[in-house]
C-alpha positions as CSV (number, residue, x, y, z in Angstrom):
1,M,132.3,77.3,149.8
2,Q,135.2,78.2,151.9
3,R,137.5,81.4,152.6
4,I,139.7,80.6,155.2
5,V,141.8,83.6,156.7
6,F,145.1,84.5,154.6
7,S,144.8,81.7,152.3
8,A,144.3,82.8,148.4
9,T,140.6,83.4,148.1
10,D,141.0,85.6,151.3
11,V,143.5,87.7,149.9
12,S,141.5,88.2,146.6
13,A,138.1,88.6,148.7
14,R,140.5,91.6,150.6
15,A,141.8,93.1,147.2
16,F,138.0,93.0,146.1
17,L,136.8,95.1,149.6
18,I,139.9,97.5,148.8
19,V,139.0,98.4,145.2
20,S,135.1,98.4,146.4
21,F,135.8,100.8,149.6
22,R,137.7,103.2,147.2
23,R,135.3,103.4,144.4
24,A,132.5,104.2,147.2
25,G,134.9,107.1,148.2
26,L,136.0,105.8,151.6
27,D,139.4,106.3,153.2
28,V,140.7,102.4,153.3
29,R,143.0,101.6,156.0
30,A,144.1,98.2,157.4
31,D,145.6,97.2,160.6
32,A,148.7,94.6,161.5
33,V,146.2,91.9,161.7
34,G,144.5,92.9,158.7
35,N,141.2,94.4,160.0
36,L,139.8,96.4,156.9
37,F,138.1,99.7,157.5
38,G,136.4,102.0,155.1
39,R,135.9,105.0,156.8
40,W,133.2,108.0,155.4
41,H,134.1,111.2,157.0
42,P,131.8,113.6,158.1
43,G,130.8,116.1,155.1
44,G,132.6,113.4,152.6
45,G,136.0,115.3,152.7
46,R,139.3,113.7,154.2
47,P,141.0,115.1,156.8
48,A,144.5,117.3,155.6
49,V,147.8,115.4,156.0
50,D,150.3,116.2,158.5
51,A,153.7,117.6,157.2
52,D,155.1,114.5,156.1
53,G,152.5,113.6,154.0
54,E,150.9,111.5,156.3
55,L,146.7,111.1,157.1
56,P,145.8,111.4,161.2
57,P,145.3,108.3,163.1
58,L,142.4,106.4,161.8
59,R,140.7,105.7,165.2
60,T,141.7,108.5,168.1
61,A,140.3,108.6,171.5
62,G,137.1,109.9,172.1
63,E,136.4,110.1,168.5
64,G,132.9,108.6,169.1
65,A,132.8,107.4,165.3
66,V,130.1,104.6,164.4
67,A,131.5,101.3,163.0
68,T,129.5,98.6,161.0
69,G,130.3,95.6,159.3
70,S,131.5,91.9,159.7
71,H,133.7,89.3,158.6
72,T,134.3,87.7,155.0
73,D,136.6,84.6,156.2
74,A,134.3,81.5,155.7
75,I,134.3,77.9,157.1
76,P,134.3,75.0,154.8
77,G,131.2,74.6,153.4
78,S,129.5,77.8,154.8
79,G,126.7,79.5,153.3
80,I,127.5,82.4,151.0
81,Y,125.9,85.3,153.4
82,D,127.5,84.7,156.6
83,G,129.4,87.5,157.6
84,T,129.5,88.9,154.2
85,L,126.2,90.5,154.2
86,G,126.9,92.6,157.1
87,V,130.3,93.9,155.4
88,L,128.7,94.5,151.6
89,G,125.4,95.7,153.4
90,A,127.2,98.0,155.4
91,L,128.9,99.3,152.0
92,A,125.5,99.6,150.2
93,A,124.0,101.4,153.2
94,V,126.8,104.3,153.4
95,T,126.8,104.1,149.4
96,A,122.9,104.8,149.5
97,L,123.4,107.5,152.1
98,R,126.0,109.5,150.1
99,D,123.8,109.5,147.0
100,A,120.9,110.9,148.9
101,G,123.3,113.6,149.9
102,F,123.3,112.8,153.7
103,T,125.9,114.3,155.8
104,P,126.7,112.2,159.1
105,A,127.9,114.1,162.0
106,K,130.0,111.8,162.9
107,P,132.7,109.4,161.1
108,I,131.5,106.1,159.9
109,D,133.5,103.2,159.3
110,V,132.8,100.2,157.3
111,V,134.5,97.4,159.3
112,A,136.0,93.7,157.8
113,F,137.1,91.8,160.8
114,T,140.2,89.0,160.3
115,S,139.0,85.4,161.1
116,E,136.1,85.3,163.1
117,E,136.3,82.1,162.2
118,P,138.3,79.9,164.5
119,T,138.9,77.3,161.4
120,R,142.6,77.8,161.2
121,F,143.8,79.6,164.1
122,G,141.5,78.0,166.8
123,V,140.5,81.6,168.1
124,S,137.2,82.9,167.1
125,C,137.0,86.8,166.5
126,L,140.5,86.8,166.0
127,G,140.5,90.4,164.5
128,S,138.0,91.8,167.0
129,R,139.5,90.1,170.0
130,L,142.7,92.2,169.1
131,L,140.7,95.7,168.7
132,S,139.3,95.4,172.2
133,G,142.1,94.2,174.0
134,A,140.9,91.0,175.1
135,L,144.0,88.7,173.3
136,S,147.0,89.6,174.3
137,P,149.5,90.7,170.9
138,A,152.2,88.5,171.9
139,A,149.8,85.4,172.5
140,A,148.2,86.1,169.1
141,D,151.2,86.1,167.4
142,R,152.4,82.8,168.7
143,L,149.2,81.0,167.4
144,V,149.7,78.2,165.1
145,G,147.6,77.2,162.4
146,T,146.2,73.9,161.0
147,D,148.7,74.0,158.6
148,G,151.7,74.6,161.1
149,V,152.0,78.2,159.9
150,T,151.9,81.0,162.8
151,L,149.8,83.8,162.8
152,A,152.9,85.8,162.7
153,T,154.1,84.3,159.3
154,A,150.7,84.2,157.8
155,R,149.8,87.7,158.1
156,A,153.1,89.0,157.4
157,D,152.7,86.6,153.9
158,A,149.6,88.3,153.2
159,G,151.0,91.8,153.5
160,Y,150.2,92.7,157.1
161,T,153.6,93.3,159.0
162,G,153.0,95.8,161.3
163,A,152.8,95.4,165.4
164,L,149.9,93.8,167.0
165,E,150.2,96.1,169.7
166,D,148.9,99.1,167.6
167,V,145.9,97.2,166.8
168,A,143.8,98.1,170.0
169,L,141.3,100.7,169.7
170,P,142.1,103.6,172.1
171,T,139.6,104.4,174.6
172,G,136.2,105.9,173.2
173,A,137.2,105.8,169.3
174,Y,133.8,103.8,168.5
175,S,130.6,105.1,170.4
176,A,128.5,102.6,168.2
177,F,128.6,98.9,166.5
178,L,126.0,97.9,164.3
179,E,126.2,94.3,162.9
180,L,123.6,92.8,159.7
181,H,124.1,89.3,160.2
182,I,121.8,86.6,158.4
183,E,120.1,84.3,160.8
184,Q,121.9,80.9,161.2
185,G,118.9,79.3,161.9
186,P,115.4,78.5,160.2
187,H,113.0,80.6,162.8
188,L,112.6,84.0,160.9
189,E,112.1,82.7,157.3
190,A,109.6,79.8,158.9
191,T,107.8,82.6,160.5
192,D,107.8,84.8,157.4
193,T,109.8,87.6,159.4
194,P,111.9,89.9,157.6
195,V,114.2,91.3,160.3
196,G,114.9,90.0,163.7
197,V,116.7,91.7,166.8
198,V,119.7,90.2,168.5
199,T,118.8,89.8,172.2
200,A,121.4,87.3,173.5
201,I,124.4,86.3,172.2
202,A,126.0,82.6,173.0
203,A,129.7,82.7,173.8
204,P,131.7,79.2,172.6
205,A,133.8,77.1,175.1
206,S,135.6,74.9,172.7
207,G,138.9,72.3,173.3
208,W,139.7,68.9,172.7
209,A,139.5,65.2,174.1
210,N,142.2,62.9,173.4
211,F,141.9,59.0,173.9
212,S,144.8,57.1,173.8
213,G,146.3,53.2,175.0
214,G,144.4,51.1,172.9
215,G,144.9,48.8,169.8
216,G,145.7,45.7,168.2
217,H,145.2,43.7,165.5
218,A,141.3,43.5,164.1
219,G,141.5,39.5,163.6
220,G,143.7,38.9,166.7
221,A,142.3,41.4,169.7
222,A,139.0,40.1,171.0
223,M,136.2,42.2,171.8
224,A,136.5,41.5,175.6
225,T,139.7,42.7,176.0
226,R,139.8,45.6,173.6
227,S,140.4,48.9,174.5
228,D,139.1,50.5,171.2
229,A,139.8,54.6,171.3
230,S,137.6,55.0,168.7
231,L,134.4,53.6,170.7
232,A,135.3,56.0,173.7
233,A,135.3,58.9,171.6
234,A,131.6,58.1,170.2
235,T,130.4,57.2,174.0
236,F,131.7,60.9,174.2
237,A,130.2,62.6,171.6
238,L,127.0,61.0,172.3
239,A,127.5,61.9,176.0
240,A,128.0,65.4,174.6
241,E,124.7,65.4,172.5
242,A,123.1,64.2,175.7
243,A,124.1,66.9,177.6
244,A,123.3,69.8,175.5
245,T,119.7,68.6,174.8
246,G,119.3,68.0,178.8
247,S,120.7,71.3,179.7
248,G,117.5,73.0,180.8
249,G,119.3,76.2,178.8
250,D,117.8,78.2,175.8
251,G,119.4,77.0,173.0
252,T,122.4,75.0,174.4
253,V,124.2,73.6,171.5
254,A,127.1,71.3,171.6
255,T,129.3,70.0,168.5
256,V,132.2,67.3,167.8
257,G,133.2,68.4,164.7
258,L,136.7,66.7,164.2
259,W,137.8,63.5,164.3
260,D,141.0,61.9,164.1
261,V,141.3,58.4,164.9
262,S,144.6,56.6,164.4
263,P,146.5,54.3,163.0
264,G,143.4,54.7,160.7
265,A,143.5,51.1,158.8
266,V,140.8,48.8,158.4
267,N,142.0,46.2,160.3
268,A,143.6,47.8,163.1
269,V,141.6,48.3,166.6
270,P,142.0,52.2,166.9
271,A,144.9,53.1,169.5
272,A,143.7,56.6,169.7
273,A,141.3,59.2,168.9
274,G,141.1,62.8,169.0
275,L,138.0,65.1,168.6
276,S,137.1,68.8,169.0
277,W,134.2,69.9,171.3
278,D,132.5,73.3,171.1
279,V,129.6,73.8,173.6
280,R,127.6,77.3,173.7
281,D,124.8,78.9,175.6
282,P,123.6,82.9,176.2
283,D,123.9,81.7,179.9
284,G,127.7,81.2,180.9
285,G,126.6,79.1,183.9
286,V,124.4,76.8,181.8
287,R,126.9,76.3,179.1
288,D,129.9,75.4,182.1
289,A,127.6,73.0,183.5
290,V,127.3,71.2,180.0
291,V,131.3,71.3,179.5
292,A,131.8,69.9,183.2
293,A,129.3,66.9,182.1
294,M,131.0,66.4,178.9
295,H,134.5,66.2,180.5
296,D,133.1,63.7,183.4
297,A,131.8,61.5,180.5
298,A,135.0,61.4,178.8
299,T,136.7,60.5,181.9
300,A,134.4,57.8,182.6
301,A,134.7,56.8,178.9
302,A,138.5,56.1,178.8
303,A,138.3,54.8,182.4
304,S,135.7,52.0,181.1
305,R,138.3,50.9,178.6
306,G,141.7,51.1,180.0
307,L,142.5,54.6,178.1
308,S,144.5,57.9,179.1
309,L,142.4,61.2,178.6
310,D,144.0,64.1,177.6
311,W,141.2,67.0,178.0
312,G,141.9,70.8,177.1
313,R,139.7,73.6,176.7
314,R,141.0,76.3,174.0
315,V,138.6,79.3,174.8
316,A,136.0,80.0,177.2
317,P,134.7,83.7,177.4
318,P,131.7,84.6,179.3
319,P,128.6,85.9,177.5
320,P,128.0,89.8,177.4
321,S,127.0,91.0,180.6
322,H,124.4,93.2,178.9
323,Q,122.3,90.8,176.8
324,G,118.9,91.9,176.4
325,V,116.4,93.7,174.1
326,P,118.6,97.1,173.2
327,P,116.8,100.2,174.6
């Protein structure tokens, strides 16, 4: 399945969540980038409206609410539980607590973050980056999707027209955040372990490597004189695999997931090849060393075939500084 942010399926999923939140008795809000919040107020009641009939701000400084949730956007060909489990699981937990007569001491928010996946706009965790202040509103609205549409236009088309400056959380708005997530791997199932606790987060670094300057007719370009961009790209992809497997890190991974070869004809030597790269490791130093090795490999591959290299890094946030088992 796939559910790309602000696509028809994503908008439909959002409508379903809003109805589900309301049926559960939650106060439903959305911010300017489309992060959805279903709030369970202490005592089960809603706060009083002001003289203009407006509810108070969803999140106020120092309030110390508890948040739980995940995302519902999904990359092409993804599993049905990735992200979605964290949102619907949180809603189920709140519903069960309400049915059991529990009264929370603080507000509880069930959250569905906008665009955890970078599929459309090239930036992962888009909604939560804006919530935390890690991404500037101006930079976010200038993001351009794979379809050529800016974030500003896409979110407006989906009905989110407010100022992104209003998305960031005030200081102390949340005192805790808990996310239920599937394991994106086989280990828990293989060991028949029902629940695991996250002890480290692998922050991704991603970018592109574009090789250009070759080409020629497949029948006329001699093998000894060819500048084949696709072969340089293949050399780079294999070097990325070798750099990750030989990193010495704990679970280092490297992926070359997008290929764009031109002119794209069966009888034409590829003149250009554009690739994406993605590297992850809980240790930022290990991750960055792998990226550096990949850059060196791309540079060498281009030089050996007489090609130009356009190398770029899209994002490379540091891994969380407080890795380890929660106290």
